[in-house]
C-alpha positions in Angstrom: 8.5 -19.5 -16.4 11.9 -20.9 -17.8 14.9 -21.3 -15.3 17.1 -18.2 -15.9 20.1 -20.5 -15.5 19.1 -22.4 -18.6 18.3 -19.4 -20.7 19.3 -15.7 -20.7 19.5 -14.6 -17.0 18.9 -11.1 -18.1 15.8 -11.8 -20.2 13.2 -9.1 -19.3 10.2 -11.5 -19.3 12.2 -13.6 -16.6 12.8 -10.9 -14.2 10.7 -10.9 -10.9 11.1 -7.2 -10.7 9.7 -6.5 -14.1 6.5 -8.9 -13.4 6.0 -7.2 -10.0 6.3 -3.7 -11.4 3.8 -4.3 -14.4 1.4 -6.0 -12.1 1.4 -3.1 -9.5 0.8 -0.6 -12.3 -1.8 -2.7 -13.8 -3.7 -3.3 -10.5 -3.4 0.2 -9.4 -5.0 1.3 -12.7 -7.9 -1.0 -12.1 -8.4 0.8 -8.7 -8.2 4.2 -10.2 -11.7 4.6 -11.7 -13.2 3.3 -8.4 -11.3 5.8 -6.3 -11.5 8.9 -8.2 -15.2 9.5 -7.4 -14.3 9.2 -3.8 -11.5 11.8 -4.4 -8.7 9.4 -3.5 -5.5 8.4 -5.2 -4.2 4.8 -4.6 -1.5 5.9 -2.0 -4.2 7.9 -0.2 -6.6 4.9 -0.3 -3.9 2.9 1.5 -3.6 5.5 4.2 -7.3 5.4 4.6 -7.4 1.6 4.8 -4.7 1.7 7.6 -6.7 4.5 9.5 -10.1 2.7 9.0 -8.5 -0.4 10.8 -6.3 1.3 13.4 -7.0 5.0 14.0 -5.8 7.0 15.7 -2.2 6.6 14.7 1.0 8.5 15.0 2.5 9.5 11.8 5.5 7.3 12.9 3.3 4.2 13.2 1.3 5.0 10.1 4.6 5.3 8.3 5.9 1.9 9.6 2.6 0.2 8.9 2.4 1.4 5.2 6.2 1.0 4.9 6.4 4.5 3.6 9.0 7.0 4.4 7.6 9.9 6.6 8.6 12.4 3.8 6.4 10.6 1.4 3.6 10.2 3.9 3.4 13.8 4.9 2.0 15.2 1.6 -0.6 12.5 1.5 -1.8 13.3 4.8 -1.8 17.1 4.0 -4.1 16.3 0.9 -6.4 14.0 2.9 -6.7 16.8 5.7 -7.5 19.3 3.0 -10.1 17.0 1.7 -11.6 16.8 5.1 -11.0 13.2 5.7 -8.3 13.1 8.4 -7.2 15.5 11.1 -3.4 15.8 12.2 -2.9 17.0 15.9 -0.1 17.0 18.3 -0.3 14.1 20.7 -1.3 15.4 24.2 0.9 12.7 25.8 4.0 13.5 23.5 4.1 16.9 22.0 6.8 15.7 19.4 4.4 13.1 17.9 1.7 13.9 15.4 -1.5 11.9 15.8 -3.7 11.2 12.6 -7.3 10.7 13.4 -10.4 10.3 11.0 -12.9 13.0 10.7 -16.6 12.1 10.4 -16.3 12.5 6.7 -13.3 10.0 6.7 -15.3 7.6 8.8 -18.3 8.0 6.6 -16.2 7.3 3.3 -15.4 3.8 4.6 -19.1 2.7 3.7 -18.5 3.7 0.0 -14.9 2.1 0.2 -16.3 -1.2 1.3 -17.6 -1.6 -2.3 -14.2 -1.5 -3.8 -12.7 -5.1 -2.9 -15.6 -7.0 -4.4 -15.4 -4.6 -7.4 -11.5 -5.2 -8.0 -12.3 -9.1 -7.7 -14.9 -8.8 -10.4 -12.8 -6.5 -12.6 -9.7 -8.8 -12.4 -12.0 -11.7 -13.3 -9.7 -14.0 -11.1 -10.8 -16.5 -8.5 -10.7 -15.1 -4.9 -8.6 -18.2 -3.9 -6.0 -17.3 -6.4 -5.8 -13.9 -5.3 -5.5 -14.9 -1.7 -2.6 -17.1 -2.7 -1.0 -14.3 -4.6 -1.4 -12.1 -1.5 0.4 -14.8 0.7 3.2 -15.1 -1.8 3.7 -11.3 -2.2 3.7 -11.1 1.6 6.6 -13.5 1.7 8.4 -11.7 -1.1 8.0 -8.5 0.9 9.4 -10.2 4.0 12.4 -11.5 2.0 13.1 -8.2 0.3 13.0 -6.6 3.7 15.4 -9.1 5.2 17.7 -8.8 2.0 17.6 -5.0 2.5 18.3 -5.1 6.1 21.3 -7.5 5.4 23.0 -4.8 3.4 24.9 -5.1 0.2 27.8 -7.1 1.4 25.8 -9.9 3.1 23.0 -9.9 0.4 25.6 -10.9 -2.3 27.3 -13.4 0.0 
């Protein structure tokens, strides 16, 4: 990648946001045919991954973990509940909190989902080490973007 300072700083192919956006759409498209037979969309798969690892979770904790607004998460949970994979119940310790748990069908779905990561690696045709490195770099980008967003517009441009 050429240095934007040396060339056009607005060149589309030089923009990090463009590369991330196209990569995200492309990778999600690779997941789609693997998730469809399970009745899951990619966002629903992310919810299930979080629940398989941490269930039960409050909606608030799930929202924070997935970095999704509760308003975005709520319809995903409703569809997963309608599919029979999760159950949303009032937390007995805090009636204001909604707890999300896996149903037996949701727990059983994990076995099928375990085939997805190796299938993605195979379909992408990239070395696992390169994908791990990409994950590390993207995690740093996410943290940097979160810091920049928390700094607000005045501090971010300073």
